[in-house]
N, C-alpha and C positions, 0 to 999 in steps of 0.2 A: 750541215752540222752547222754555219751560219746559220742559215733562216732559222736551223731548232737555238740557237740560244737567242735569237733575237725573240720566241718564240715565245720561251720561256723567260726572258726577262718584261715582257705582254703583257702575258698571265701572271705573272705576282705583282709586281705592278699595280694591276691592277684589281689582284686580289686584295690585297692593304691597304687599297680607297675604296674600298668598299664600307659600308654604314656593315656592325657589329665584327670586326674582321678582327677572328683569334690570331695575332701576332707567331707565338709560339708554338701554332700549328702551321702556321705559312712557310713560316721559318724553317724548319721539318721539312715540309715539303717541297722546298726549296734547295735549301745550300745543305738539309744533314746531308750521314755517314749517304746513308739508303734515296737521299733526295736525285731531283727533276737533272740541278746543273753538271751532279755529281756521277750518274750515268752518264752522263752525256761527254766528261770529261775521261771519263776510264776508254774510250770511244776514240782520243786521241793518237793509241796508236800503229791506226790504221792509214791519220795521214800522211799522204808526202813529208820530205825533213824540208820544203817547199811555206807551207800551208801550216803547221803545227806554231810557229814564231806567232804566228794570224788571227788562228784558229785558238789561243792561245792568252793571247792580250786582248782577245774581245772576250773570253770565257772571265780573265778577273775583270773588263771592265760592269760585267751583266753582275758576278757578284759584288764588285764594293754597289752599284748604286740601286739592288738591291739590302743589302746590307743598311746601308748609307737613309734608304726609306723605313726601313724594321726598326735601326733607331731613336727616326723623325717619330716614326709612329710610335714609342716606347715611349718616350718623353711626354706627349702626348697626353698618352694616356694615365699617365703619371699623373701628371698637372689635372686632370678632367676628377681622376681619380680623390685627389688633396683638395678639390678646389667643392667638390662634393660632399664629400669629409665633414668639410669645415661649417658647409650650410646647414649638413645633419645638424654636427654637436651646436647644442647652447653651452654656455658655459655661465653661469649666473654667480657674480661674484660677491654678490648682499652675503649670501649662505653660512651662513655659520661654519669655520676650519674645522677638519675632525679634532677634538679632546685627546691630549696623549699624557699619558699620566702621567704623573709624575713622584721621582722618589722623595722620602722623606729622609733626615738624617735618624741615627739611632739615639736611643737616649743615654748610653753612655757617652755615644760625639755629643753631641750638648751637654751632658753636665761634665764634658771632660775641656770643650770650648770652655764654661763657663767659669769652670777653678779655672785658665790660663787666660783668661781676662782678666778679672777679677785681680792675678797676686801677678802679672803686668801689668795693672795701674797704678800697685804701688810699687815697683820700680823693679821686677823681679825679669831674673831672664830665665826663659828656659834652655834647658840643656838633656841631652839624653844621649842614651851609653847600650850596647850588647846586652840583649837577653839570651845569650850564652856566654855566657864566667865565667871567671878566674873563682876559687875557691875564696883567695886570698881577700879579691871584692870586698864580693856576696858573706865572707864571715868574718877574718882574722882584722881584717884590715876595719872596721867596725867595733871591735874589744869582742869576736865571741871566735874564742882559740878553739881546736882541733879540740872532739870532747867535749865540748862545753854544751852541760846541758839548756842554754835558748833555743842548742841546733831545732831541740823532739820538736820544739813547735813550732819549726819555719824547713820542715823536711820535704826537699824536693829532688827533682828527677837528677842527677849523675849523668853525664855519656864517658867520663874518665872519671876517674880518684879526683882530682883536682881542676873540672869542668862541669860548669853545671848549668841548667834554667837560672838563671836569677830568683831568688825568692821576694826580693823584694826592689825598690829602686834603688835602696837606697848604696847601694855598688856605685851610683853615681857621680853621686856627691864624693865618698872616697877619691875618683880620678879626677874631678875636679879637682876637691883640695889638695893631690895629688901637685896636681900641674897650674894650681891659680894660686897665688899668694894676694889674701886677705885684705880689698874685702870681697867678702861671696854674697852674693843673694842672688838666690838662682830657684828655680823647681823646675823637679822632673818624671812630668807624666810618663806613666808603659804599661803593656803587658808585665803582667809575674806571676809566676811558676808555683803551684806545694800539691804534693799528691798527700791533697782530699780529695774524703767522697762527695761523692754530684749529692747534694741535697738541697731541698727551700733555702739555704746560710749560707754553705760551700760550692767552689768551683775549682778543680784543676789548670784554672786559668783564671785572670779576674784583671782588673787596673787596679794600679795605685795613685796618687798626687805626692810627691815627695817635697818637701822644703825647707831649704839651708839656709842659716847666714851665717856669716860667719865676718868679725871685726875689734877693733877697738872698743870697750866697756857695755857689749854688749848682755845685758841680761833679761831674767826672767821675764818682767816689764814689761819688755820690746817683743815677748814672745805673744805677752797677754793679752795685745794687745792687741796685736796685725792676729791672732785669731777672732778675738772679737769683730772688726772690723770684716774682714774674711767669713763670719756666722751672720751678721744682717745684709750683707751683700749680696750671701746668697739662703737665709730663710727668712731676712724680715730686719725692719730695725729695730722693732719690740725684743730682737732673741737675743739672752743672752747668757752668759761661758760659764763652765765653773772646770775647779781642776780637784782629782784626784789622786794620791801620789801611785806611784807605780815601778813597778822595777822593766826597766831596758837595759839590757848590755850600751849602747854607745847614747848614754846619754844618761847625765846625774847633776842635778837631782830628774827625774821621769815624772811624767803626770798622764792620767787619762783624762780627755778633757768632750766635757758634756755639752751641749746646744737642748738653752730651756722647749720644752716642746712646742712647735710651730703653729701647729693641730690645731689647743688648747689653750697654748701660751700659759702651760707649769701649772695648772690646775689638774691634769686628769685624767688620761682619755683612753682607746682603745690603743692609738697608734705610741706609745711610751709607756704600755700595760701600768698606768697609774699613778708612775714615777712621775711626772710630769719632766725628764728629763729626758733626753736620749743621748747617746752617746759614739760619737762619731771621726772621734782617729787619738792620734796617742802621741806628743810632745817630750821632747825634755830638753838641757842646755847642752848640749854636743861632749862627751866625756872629752875631759884633758886625755886620754889616752888615744884617742881615735884621734886630735888633731897633731900630737910627736908622731904618730902614723903615718902620720901626712905631711909631715914635714914641719908643722905650721906649729911657733913655739906658745904655750897655754900659762902661758906666763905671762905674754902680751897680750896676745889675741884670746877671745871667746866667743861663742856661740850658740845659736838652738835652729834644732831640728825637728819639724813635723810630718805625720803623713797619714795621711787617711783611705782608704777602700771606695775606688770612685763607684761601686755598682751599691755599697750602702749606702751613700747619697742618690742615688739616680733613684731608691728601694723605699729612704724615707720621702724625698721630694716627692714622686711620682704617687707616691700608697703604694705599693709596689711588693707580694707577700712571697712572690719564692722566685729566685732571684733565676733558675732556671727559666725562663719568660725571654731571658734576654742575649737565650742565645738560641734561643728553638725557631729564631726565624721566620714565624705565622708571622702573618702578612694585617692579619685581624686585629695581633696584638700592637702590632710597632706602627700601625696605621693611627692612634690616640695620639702619636704626638710631634 
């Protein structure tokens, strides 16, 4: 048996040293479960007790030498394969890389950021509030009690009798006034909801940006100056504004605010429907009742508020004739901006 083990060792080492030796095949042939070395070891039961330790030790030595040679040859083969691969592969570092398609800001996000930058530049801060709101903050704190007819134009989605999806961002103003003493100077951009049918100019979900200033001695002149600055920055230095009397429950006096058409300069065109003016927002002086409900003394403080639809500004600025384009996620449309 000793001669057989030595013969297996000699043959295995010679086979591994041969050119183009298949290392895995040789490993199975000599060391596998049905290999030659395993077959010899199965016959050790026939040996005398004195021979078993000697032959066992020799068998272990033979196995160790064959395994060591296999590992050596495997490492050498891997190194050779890597070197061949590196020689075969050539990398031209001057070739331009693959262009990764970049996303773009949605036009709604572009205009909202511009609105925020304009008012931040005028010293305003940005206030946020919940989209799921209490009826009290959405209506009652804004001088719109239950059963008030003004609620019909702001019909929204109710979760319970007293909890709803906000129909405007004005609740943010009420919350700020309730928890902050004047001076107050904020804008409150965000999503709002109304149960409107979807068409070219309406959506059940849209965006607003509202502003609020409360301090001593605030007048309608301050409101006009603020909106003139906004209009000139947003639409161009030659833009003019005009106020038309209107009614809002939460402001008194109130006005609809128009800007001179930035496409024709007020001469009349398709965009302004020949009128020379485009309505963009509503505004007015904060109603004394609203101040009182928010624990602000209207005898000491006054303020103004304004609100505009972000979608309307986007549609005017980019000459978009259908609001639905802003929500359909059509890449062909969005890549224009």
